[in-house]
C-alpha positions in Angstrom: 11.6 28.7 -61.9 10.1 27.2 -59.4 12.5 24.4 -59.3 15.3 27.2 -58.6 13.0 28.2 -56.0 13.2 25.0 -54.3 17.1 24.3 -55.2 17.8 28.2 -52.8 15.1 27.3 -50.1 16.4 23.3 -49.8 20.3 25.3 -49.7 18.7 27.2 -47.1 16.9 24.9 -44.9 20.1 22.7 -45.0 21.8 26.1 -44.2 20.1 26.0 -41.0 20.8 22.6 -40.3 24.4 22.6 -40.0 24.4 25.4 -37.7 22.3 23.9 -35.8 24.2 20.4 -35.1 27.5 22.8 -35.3 26.2 24.8 -32.1 25.3 21.2 -30.4 28.4 19.8 -30.9 30.4 22.4 -29.9 27.9 22.5 -26.3 28.9 17.9 -26.5 32.8 19.1 -26.9 32.1 21.0 -23.8 30.4 18.8 -21.8 33.3 16.5 -22.4 35.9 18.8 -21.7 34.3 20.0 -18.1 33.7 15.7 -17.3 37.1 15.3 -18.4 38.7 18.8 -16.7 36.5 16.8 -13.2 37.8 13.4 -13.3 41.0 14.7 -13.9 40.4 17.0 -10.5 39.1 14.5 -8.2 42.4 12.2 -9.9 40.2 9.2 -11.1 41.6 9.4 -14.3 44.6 10.1 -15.7 45.4 12.1 -19.1 46.4 9.3 -21.6 47.7 10.8 -24.7 46.0 8.5 -28.1 48.9 8.4 -29.5 50.8 5.9 -27.2 49.8 3.2 -25.6 47.9 2.6 -22.7 49.0 1.0 -20.2 46.9 0.5 -16.4 48.9 2.6 -13.4 49.9 0.0 -11.0 49.2 -0.7 -7.4 46.8 -2.7 -5.3 43.8 -3.8 -7.7 40.1 -4.9 -5.4 39.8 -9.2 -6.4 36.5 -9.7 -7.5 34.5 -12.3 -6.2 31.6 -14.8 -7.6 29.0 -14.9 -5.7 27.1 -18.0 -5.0 23.9 -17.5 -5.8 21.0 -20.6 -4.2 17.8 -20.5 -6.3 14.4 -21.7 -3.7 11.4 -23.3 -5.6 
């Protein structure tokens, strides 16, 4: 009988942990949605359909240059 109570207690604990993880997941999904919305509104990023192949937007790009560093002994 004691083993059955232990199993029931573990199941209740696991259900509580699952509910907590589901709550955290929902929070993270809300944050991601909010950040995506903010980025979309600033036009810094555009919507990408995951079923389509991504092609970067055309336009002028900044050229990156390597800086020479001098070491002084």
